[in-house]
N, C-alpha and C positions, 0 to 999 in steps of 0.2 A: 707479964708477957703471955701471949696467946699463941700456942703452937698449932700448926695445921693438923697434927695427928690427933687433936682433940675435936676436930670438926666432924660432924655427922654427915657422911656422904650419902645422899639419897640414891637408891639402887634403880636408876632409870637413865635412859639416854634421851637427849632431845637433839636430833640431827647432829650426832657425834659430839654432844656437849655433856659433860659431867656437871651436876648442879650440887652445890654445897651450901650449908647454912652455918653461920657462927654468930655467937651473941656478942655484939659490940655496943657502942653507945652513940648517941646523937646529941650534938650541941645545938642550942638554939641559934638561929640565924642572927648575926650581928647587925644591929641598925646604927648607921653612922650619919652624922650631920654633914659630912663632906659631900660635895656635889659629885665627886668621882673618887674612887678608891680601889686599891688592889693590895691584897695581903697573901703572901705565900710563905710556906715552910721550905727553907732552902734545901735542907737535907734530903727530903723526900720529893720535893717539887710540887707538893700538894697546894692547890689554890684554895685558900680559906675564905676569901671574899673578893668579888669583882663587881664593882658598880660603876657603870660607864667607863669600863676599864680600857676599851679600844677606841674611845672617842679622842681625836686629836684636839688637844686643848692648849692654851697658852701656858707654858711651864714655868714662866718667870726664871728666877735664879736656879731652880732645880736643873735647868738645862746646862748649867756650868759643869755638871758631872760628865757631859760628853767632852768638853774641853779638857777636863782633867784626865779623862781616859786617854785621850790622844797625846797628852803631854807625857803621861807615864810611859806610853808606848815609845815616844820619842827618846826619853831618857834611857829606857831599856835597850833600845836599838842603837844608842850612841849618837843619835842626831841632836840631842840636847845633853847638857851636863847640869847636875844640880848646883854646881859651883859657878857655872857660866853666868855672865852678866848681860842682860838684854836691854837695849835702848827703849825709851818711852817716846812714842810718836805724839804729835799734836792730837791726832784722832783719839788715841787712848786716853790722853790727859783730859780731853773734853768731856769724857763720860761723866754723868752725874749719878745720883742715887748712892748706893753703897760703894765706896771706893777706898783705895789705900792713900789717896791724895798724892799720887805720883805726878811728876812734871817732866818736861822735856829735858831737864838737866840730869835726870837720874839715869843710872844703869843698875839694874836690880837683879840679884841673884835669882836663878830659877827656883831654888828652894824657898826663897821668900815669896816669890810670886804664887807659887802653889799653895803655901800656907795662907797667903793673902786671899786666895780664892776660896779655900776650904773654910777658913775660920772667919775672915772678915767679909766674905762674899764680894770681893773687889771686882767691879765691872771693868776698871782700868787694867787690872792685873790680867784678866781674861784676854783683853785686846792686845796686850803686850805679847802674851804667848801665842795668840792667833796669828799675829803678823809675823812672828819668828818662824812659825811652822807652815804658813800659807804658801801655796805654789806660786802665787803672784805677789806676795808681800802685803796683801790686804786682808782685812778681817772678813770681807765679803767672800774672798777666795777660800779662806779657811772654812767658812760656814758651808760652802758647797762641798768641801772635803768632808766636813762633819756628816753631811746628809749621806754621802756615799759610804762612809765608814759605818754609819748606823745601819744601813741596809745590809751590809755584810755581817753584822752582829745579830741580824734578825729583827731589828727594830723597824717594822713596816709602816708605823704611823707616826714617824718623826721626820720633820723638815726644819732646817735651821736657816735663819736669816742673819744671825750674829753669833758671837761666842759666849754671850753671858745672859741671854734671856730678856734683854731690853725690848719693851714692846715693839713689835714689828709685824706687818702683814705676812701671814704664812708661817710664822715661827711657831711651830706646834709639836707637841709630844703627847703620847697617850700614857696612862698610868701603867699599863702593862709594859710598855717600852722602858719607862723609867725603872721599873723593878727589874727588868732584864738587865738594863745597864748597871744598876747597883749590884746585881749578882756577879756580873763580869768584873766590876772593880774589886769586889771582895775576893773572888776566886782567882783572877788573873794576876793581881797585884798585891800579894800578901805583905811585900816589903814596904809598900807605900800606905796601905789601908790604915795603919794606926794613926796616921795624921788626922783622920777624920774624927777621932775622939779627943783632940786637943781642945781644951776649953777656952784658951786665950792666946792671942798672938799680938804683941805690941810691936808694930813695925816702926822702927826709927823714931818713936815718940811722937809721930805726926798726928795721930787721931785718937786722943785718949777717950773719946766717946765711942770708938769703934774698935774694941779690942776683944770683945767676948764672942764666942760661938753662939749663934742664935738657936742652935738645936736645944729644945727645951727638955729633952729626955736625958742628956748627958749627966745631969746633976741628981738623978732620981735613984741611982743605984738599982736599976732594973735590967742591967746588961746591955744598955744602949751604947753603941760605939760609932754611930755615923747616921746619915751621910750629909744631906744638904737641905736647907730651908729655901723657901721661895715666896716672894710676894710682889704683886703689882695690883693696881686698881682692877684691871681686867681679869686677872687670874685669881685673885683672892689670896688667901694664906695657904700654903701647902708645905709638905715635908716628904722627902725620900728618907726613910729611917730604916735602921736595922738594930736588932738586939739579939744577944746570945745569952742563954741560960743553960748550963750543963752542956750537953752535946747538941742541943738544938739551936738553930738560928732562924729568926723570922725577919723577913724583909717586907716592908709596906710603903705604899705611896698614898697620900691623901692631897686633895686640892679643893679649892673653892670655899674655904672657910672664912668667916667674916672678922676674925681678930686673932692676935697672937694667943690670947687665953684659950679660944676655942681650939686652935691648933694644938696646944699643948695638952688640953684635956682629952681631945679625940686620940692623939697620938698615944698617950698613956693608956687609955681605955683599950685600944687595939692591941698593944703589947701584952697587957695583962690578960685580956680575952684569949689571945693566940696561945699563950703558954699554959693558962689555967684550964682551958676547955678541951685541948687536944693533947695527945701523948703518942709516942711511937710504940708499935707492937710488932714483934717479929712473928709472922705468921707461918713461915717455913724456912728451914735451914738449907743451905747450899747442898745439892746432892740428895735431899730427902724427897722420896717418892710422893708425888701428890696424886697421880692417877696413872692409868695405862691407856694406850691407844691401840686400836686394831691395826694389824700389819697385813698388807697384801703381798702375796707371793714371797714371804720371808721364811727364814729358817725357824722362826718362832711366831706364834699367832698374835702376840702383843708385845709392846715395848713400854717400859716404865718412862713416865714424864716427871722431870725434876727441875727445880730452878737452878740456873747457873750460879746465882749468888743468894745470900740470905734474902728473904723477902720481908723488908721492914717498911711499914706503912704508917701514916698518921691517921689516927682515928679519934672521934669524940670520946670524951671520958665519962660524963656525968649522968646521962640517962640511957637506959637499955633500949636497944633496937635491933632488929635483925639486919645483918649484912648478907646480901646475896653474893656468892662467889661461883663463877663457872670456869671450868677448864674447856676451852674451845679449840677444835682442830678439824680440818677437812680430812676425813678418813673414809675407808682405811688407808693407811699411809703405804706408799709403794716401797718395797725393799729394793736395793739395799739402803740401810739406815746406819749413819755413822754416829758413834758416841759424841754428845755435845751438839749435835745438829738441832737447830731450832725447829720444833714440831708443832708447838701449840702456845696458847696464851692462857694465863690465869686472869680472869676478868672479875674485878670487884666493884661494887657500886655502894659505897657508904652514903647513907641517906643524908642529903644536904651537902655532899662533897662531890667533886667530879669523879668520873669513872677511872679506875686504876687498872692498868694492863701490864702484866708481867710475863715475859717470855719464858717458856718451858722447853727444855731440851731433852734429847734422848739419853736415857740412863745408861745404855749400853749399845754396842754394835748389833745390828741384826742383818746378816748377810742374805743374799737371795737364796731361796729354797732350792733343793735339788730337784731331780726329775719327778720323784713321787709327789712332792709338794705341788709342783706345777700340774701333774695329772689330777690330783685330787681337787685342786682349785678349778680346773677346766670342767671336770665332771660336775662339780657343784654349781657352776655358772650355767651349764647346759640344762641341768635339772630345774634350776630356779626359772630360767627363761621358758621352759616348757610347762611350768606350773606344777611340776612334780616335786613333792617333798624330798629333800636330800636323804639318801639311804634307801629309796624305794626304786624298784625297776618294774617295767611292764612286761 
């Protein structure tokens, strides 16, 4: 672990900016066969890879994660019960592709439908859930609701035409949006998330050829525990995946691969790369002074700048490179200043990774200065404006 007290602070200002250097590492950029990809470290929010990440693409069955999110919300809010049985419409029964082989004589428990979506990728199960939660009882109505809910979750490049990713004009999601959705599923519904690691679900003995979870990582003992595969001719093979090793979790999305084997290989490569090439480092502890800032008209000329929480970041591990870190603020800072008031940012730019910005707060209160402070400041300003060095008189 690298402590910020070990960082050499250069003794110079750049427009009220402290500049610091510390020795860290740089990982080689990951090359992927996927046409689009997004990889993030959940704990720190660090983006490790983004390839065509914001392009709206056909998501195939990976879009079922949005239906699951809304189903989990409905169960938590009491609008659905896991033991409730839902009818199967002709529309739901007519879906082809991957299904639970439901028919209109069925009334299926919500818990079975959810497992049927997660493990069996049931297009029909999605439609049953959709019609139950739709404002107008139709899957199309639910798809419009999905789009609105996605916007509220921050998914700006997602538009839904159905509940399951069946090919349809305008049914699109970006890789970044899918990763954001996966993060919400993991963080918002810890009580339901373990279902994503279930390897098999034999519903009513109907489809002995469709009982296995298609996620290729679940059997590899590398910490993988979710989330959802997808495949159509248009989309290619894709996966929204997540794996946890120790205290770290990685979320990734890939799309556009040409086979199940390629999907499995690329997924495993990404997980191994993300855990082997990067590690967490604590650069500063909560309340530990990082720098000081000049104060204007205060009872003290400077105020300490400290992080409100431990500063833990993800950094490359294997090769040495310099990381530039700056403490940036607009100063001098006008008094009065209150302890824990946000005054500055610690800005770090690991080579090959996005910029990291950490807020810094005041270490202590700095009240306004008294009469003598204000007089000295006024005299100093007058002297500087007249071009006369401070401390000289004519």
